[in-house]
C-alpha positions as CSV (number, residue, x, y, z in Angstrom):
1,M,12.6,-17.9,35.6
2,S,14.5,-19.4,32.7
3,L,15.6,-17.3,29.7
4,K,13.4,-19.7,27.6
5,R,10.4,-18.8,29.7
6,I,11.2,-15.1,29.6
7,D,11.5,-15.2,25.7
8,R,8.1,-16.9,25.8
9,V,6.5,-14.3,27.9
10,R,8.0,-11.5,25.7
11,Q,6.6,-13.2,22.6
12,L,3.0,-13.6,24.0
13,T,3.2,-9.9,25.2
14,L,4.3,-8.8,21.7
15,L,1.5,-10.9,20.2
16,A,-1.2,-9.6,22.7
17,L,0.0,-5.8,21.8
18,T,0.3,-6.1,18.0
19,G,-2.4,-8.7,17.4
20,P,-5.6,-6.5,17.6
21,N,-3.8,-3.8,15.4
22,V,-2.9,-6.3,12.8
23,L,-6.4,-7.8,12.8
24,F,-7.8,-4.2,12.6
25,L,-5.8,-3.3,9.6
26,A,-6.5,-6.7,7.9
27,F,-10.3,-6.3,8.2
28,F,-10.7,-2.7,7.8
29,C,-7.9,-1.8,5.4
30,V,-6.5,-4.7,3.5
31,A,-9.7,-6.6,3.0
32,P,-11.7,-3.7,1.5
33,L,-9.0,-3.1,-0.9
34,A,-8.9,-6.6,-1.8
35,V,-12.5,-6.7,-2.5
36,L,-12.2,-3.4,-4.5
37,F,-9.4,-5.2,-6.5
38,S,-11.5,-8.3,-7.2
39,Y,-14.4,-6.2,-8.3
40,S,-12.2,-4.4,-10.8
41,F,-12.0,-7.6,-12.9
42,F,-15.8,-8.2,-13.1
43,Q,-18.4,-6.9,-15.4
44,V,-21.7,-5.3,-15.0
45,D,-24.9,-6.4,-16.9
46,F,-27.6,-3.6,-16.4
47,V,-28.0,-4.0,-12.6
48,A,-26.2,-7.2,-12.0
49,I,-22.4,-7.8,-11.3
50,V,-21.3,-10.6,-13.6
51,R,-18.2,-12.4,-12.1
52,D,-16.4,-13.3,-15.2
53,P,-12.8,-12.0,-15.0
54,T,-11.8,-9.6,-17.6
55,L,-9.2,-6.9,-18.2
56,A,-11.8,-4.7,-20.1
57,N,-12.3,-2.3,-17.2
58,Y,-8.8,-1.2,-16.9
59,G,-8.5,-1.0,-20.8
60,R,-11.6,1.3,-20.7
61,V,-9.9,3.4,-18.0
62,L,-6.6,3.6,-19.7
63,E,-8.0,4.2,-23.1
64,S,-10.1,7.1,-21.9
65,S,-8.7,10.5,-22.2
66,T,-11.2,11.8,-19.7
67,Y,-10.3,9.4,-16.9
68,R,-6.6,9.8,-17.6
69,G,-7.0,13.6,-17.5
70,L,-8.8,13.2,-14.1
71,V,-6.0,11.0,-12.6
72,V,-3.3,13.6,-13.9
73,K,-5.4,16.4,-12.7
74,A,-5.6,14.9,-9.1
75,L,-1.9,14.1,-9.0
76,V,-1.1,17.8,-10.1
77,Y,-3.3,19.2,-7.4
78,G,-1.7,16.8,-4.8
79,I,1.7,17.6,-5.7
80,G,1.2,21.4,-6.1
81,I,-0.7,21.9,-2.9
82,A,1.8,19.7,-1.0
83,A,4.6,21.9,-2.4
84,L,2.7,25.2,-1.5
85,C,2.2,23.8,2.0
86,S,5.8,23.0,2.5
87,V,6.8,26.4,1.4
88,I,4.3,28.1,4.0
89,A,5.0,25.5,6.7
90,Y,8.8,25.6,6.8
91,P,9.0,29.3,8.3
92,L,5.9,28.7,10.5
93,A,7.3,25.4,11.8
94,F,10.9,27.1,12.4
95,F,9.4,30.0,14.2
96,I,7.5,27.8,16.5
97,A,10.3,25.3,17.1
98,K,13.5,27.8,17.4
99,K,12.0,31.2,18.3
100,V,9.0,30.6,20.6
101,K,10.0,29.6,24.2
102,V,6.9,30.2,26.3
103,Y,3.8,29.8,24.2
104,K,4.9,26.9,22.0
105,A,1.8,24.6,23.1
106,A,-0.6,27.3,22.7
107,L,0.6,28.1,19.1
108,L,0.3,24.5,18.3
109,T,-3.1,24.2,19.6
110,L,-4.2,27.2,17.6
111,L,-2.8,25.6,14.5
112,L,-5.0,22.6,15.2
113,I,-8.2,24.3,16.1
114,P,-9.6,24.3,12.6
115,L,-9.3,20.5,12.6
116,Y,-11.7,20.3,15.5
117,T,-14.5,21.3,13.1
118,G,-16.0,19.3,10.4
119,D,-14.9,19.7,6.7
120,L,-18.4,21.1,5.7
121,I,-18.1,23.9,8.4
122,R,-14.7,25.0,7.1
123,I,-15.8,24.9,3.5
124,F,-18.9,27.0,4.0
125,A,-17.0,29.4,6.2
126,W,-14.6,29.9,3.1
127,R,-17.6,30.5,0.9
128,V,-18.6,33.2,3.1
129,V,-15.3,34.7,3.0
130,L,-14.7,34.3,-0.9
131,G,-18.3,34.8,-2.1
132,A,-19.4,37.6,-4.3
133,E,-21.0,39.3,-1.3
134,G,-18.6,37.8,1.2
135,V,-16.1,39.3,3.6
136,L,-13.2,39.7,1.2
137,N,-15.1,41.4,-1.6
138,S,-17.0,43.6,0.7
139,L,-13.8,44.8,2.4
140,L,-12.2,45.4,-1.0
141,M,-15.2,47.4,-2.3
142,W,-15.4,49.3,1.0
143,L,-11.7,50.3,0.7
144,G,-12.3,51.5,-3.1
145,I,-9.9,48.9,-4.4
146,I,-12.6,47.3,-6.6
147,K,-15.7,48.4,-8.1
148,E,-17.5,45.2,-8.3
149,P,-17.0,41.7,-6.9
150,I,-14.2,39.5,-7.9
151,W,-16.1,36.5,-9.1
152,V,-13.1,34.3,-9.7
153,L,-12.6,34.1,-5.8
154,L,-15.1,31.5,-5.5
155,F,-16.1,28.4,-7.6
156,S,-12.9,28.4,-9.3
157,P,-9.4,26.5,-9.2
158,F,-8.1,29.4,-7.1
159,S,-10.7,28.9,-4.4
160,T,-10.0,25.2,-4.5
161,V,-6.3,25.6,-4.1
162,V,-6.9,28.2,-1.3
163,V,-9.3,25.9,0.8
164,L,-7.3,22.7,0.3
165,T,-4.2,24.5,1.6
166,Y,-5.9,25.8,4.4
167,N,-7.4,22.5,5.4
168,Y,-4.1,20.4,5.1
169,L,-1.5,22.9,6.2
170,P,-1.4,21.6,9.7
171,F,-0.5,18.2,8.4
172,M,2.6,19.7,6.9
173,V,3.5,21.8,9.9
174,L,3.4,19.3,12.5
175,P,6.0,16.8,11.1
176,L,8.3,19.8,10.2
177,W,7.9,21.1,13.7
178,A,9.0,17.8,15.3
179,A,12.0,17.6,12.9
180,L,13.2,21.1,13.6
181,E,12.5,20.6,17.3
182,A,14.9,17.7,17.3
183,M,17.6,19.6,15.3
184,D,20.6,20.7,17.4
185,N,20.8,24.5,17.3
186,S,24.7,24.3,17.2
187,Y,24.5,23.2,13.5
188,L,22.8,26.6,12.7
189,E,25.4,28.4,14.9
190,A,28.3,26.7,13.1
191,A,27.0,27.4,9.5
192,M,26.5,31.0,10.6
193,D,30.0,31.3,12.1
194,L,31.4,29.9,8.9
195,G,29.8,32.6,6.9
196,C,26.9,30.7,5.4
197,R,24.1,33.0,4.3
198,H,20.3,32.4,5.4
199,M,19.4,30.5,2.2
200,A,22.5,28.5,2.0
201,T,22.0,27.5,5.7
202,F,18.6,26.3,4.9
203,F,19.5,24.3,1.9
204,K,22.8,22.8,3.1
205,V,21.9,22.3,6.9
206,V,18.2,22.6,7.7
207,L,16.7,20.8,4.8
208,P,18.9,17.7,5.0
209,L,18.4,17.4,8.7
210,T,14.7,17.9,8.4
211,G,14.2,15.8,5.3
212,A,12.3,13.0,7.1
213,G,9.8,15.5,8.5
214,L,9.4,17.1,4.9
215,I,8.8,13.9,3.1
216,A,6.3,12.8,5.9
217,G,4.3,16.0,5.6
218,F,4.5,16.0,1.9
219,M,3.1,12.6,1.6
220,M,0.3,13.1,4.0
221,V,-0.8,16.2,2.3
222,F,-0.5,14.6,-1.2
223,V,-2.5,11.7,-0.1
224,L,-5.3,13.8,1.5
225,V,-5.6,16.3,-1.4
226,V,-5.7,13.5,-4.1
227,G,-8.4,11.8,-2.2
228,D,-10.5,14.9,-1.2
229,Y,-14.1,14.7,-2.4
230,L,-16.1,17.6,-0.7
231,T,-13.7,20.6,-1.3
232,P,-13.7,20.5,-5.1
233,Q,-17.3,19.8,-5.3
234,L,-18.5,22.6,-3.1
235,I,-15.8,25.2,-3.8
236,G,-14.5,24.4,-7.2
237,G,-17.6,25.1,-9.4
238,S,-17.4,23.8,-13.0
239,S,-13.8,22.9,-12.2
240,G,-14.8,20.6,-9.3
241,V,-15.0,17.5,-11.4
242,T,-12.3,15.2,-9.9
243,V,-11.5,11.6,-10.2
244,T,-12.9,10.9,-6.6
245,S,-16.3,12.3,-7.8
246,A,-16.1,10.1,-11.0
247,I,-15.6,7.2,-8.8
248,H,-18.4,8.2,-6.5
249,D,-20.7,8.4,-9.5
250,M,-19.8,5.0,-10.7
251,F,-20.5,3.4,-7.4
252,G,-23.7,5.4,-7.2
253,A,-26.0,6.6,-10.0
254,A,-24.1,4.6,-12.8
255,F,-23.9,1.5,-11.0
256,D,-20.8,0.5,-12.6
257,W,-18.9,-0.9,-9.7
258,P,-16.2,-2.8,-11.9
259,T,-15.1,0.3,-13.8
260,G,-15.2,2.4,-10.6
261,S,-13.0,-0.1,-8.9
262,A,-10.6,-0.3,-11.9
263,L,-10.4,3.6,-11.9
264,A,-9.8,3.6,-8.1
265,W,-6.9,1.2,-8.5
266,V,-5.5,3.1,-11.3
267,L,-5.3,6.2,-9.1
268,L,-3.9,4.2,-6.1
269,T,-1.2,2.7,-8.4
270,A,-0.3,6.1,-9.7
271,M,-0.1,7.5,-6.2
272,A,2.0,4.7,-5.0
273,A,4.4,5.0,-7.9
274,F,4.7,8.7,-7.4
275,I,5.3,8.4,-3.7
276,T,7.9,5.7,-4.2
277,A,9.8,7.7,-6.8
278,T,9.7,10.8,-4.8
279,V,11.0,9.1,-1.5
280,Y,13.6,7.3,-3.6
281,L,14.9,10.4,-5.4
282,F,14.9,12.5,-2.2
283,Y,16.7,9.6,-0.3
284,K,19.3,9.7,-3.1
285,S,19.7,13.4,-3.3
286,P,22.1,15.6,-1.2
287,W,19.1,16.7,0.9
288,G,18.4,13.2,1.8
289,R,21.7,12.5,3.8
290,G,19.8,13.3,7.0
291,I,17.5,10.3,6.3
292,R,20.2,7.8,5.2
293,G,22.8,9.1,7.7
294,A,25.9,11.2,7.2
295,K,28.7,9.4,5.3
């Protein structure tokens, strides 16, 4: 078989393997976003969509302090919970990757078990735990630590942060575990031999070498938290109004698809800008040398 024929076979094989994936992404990811983007320039007249291009929807979203506040609130929750998950996930992932020898697969499976259930089941389970007559309040009252239930445990920003952290912690642990698993233990031994303390070893050795896992986990948790609709609605109480609920209402009862599309694209643009800036700054920082390669 000639080299030209071999190259032709390879090209056809590559096309056969990637073609269906590209078509799937085009139809189910790119096309819906394109439709959403086009609707953001339309107008609504009572119950009819008027297809006269305008930027009024974006102006309405950007000028509204309510919409701007909801977008900022979503970004703050996403950044905060992603940071909290990274703080919790690092020691857990390090323990599984470097300390556990026999039951590593079992621990990873236990970590993923909550994801086997639906979001509603996990949310209502936390309502049972954090409710006024729930497990935690009942235990604290039985121990005599409190005299009456702590109402702030449920339907508050606190409960929203707790449940979101619980829901998305595995998405931070897994990439960190993979990065730590691939890290050579000799780097840690060399740092300790040179007199480096534990925190210094983490910031100077572990963090740069596992930066790719940290960025991957941080971005996954950030995107999932910003786009979460159920948890703030069912756990957050009066604080559960989010940008996703506002978009849902515009596409539902309000029947204002153009403004909802514009708000969705403002949120997507803000998320993309934050992700791009974060990845760039981390890449340029001393902790990003593990990503760009030692120089």
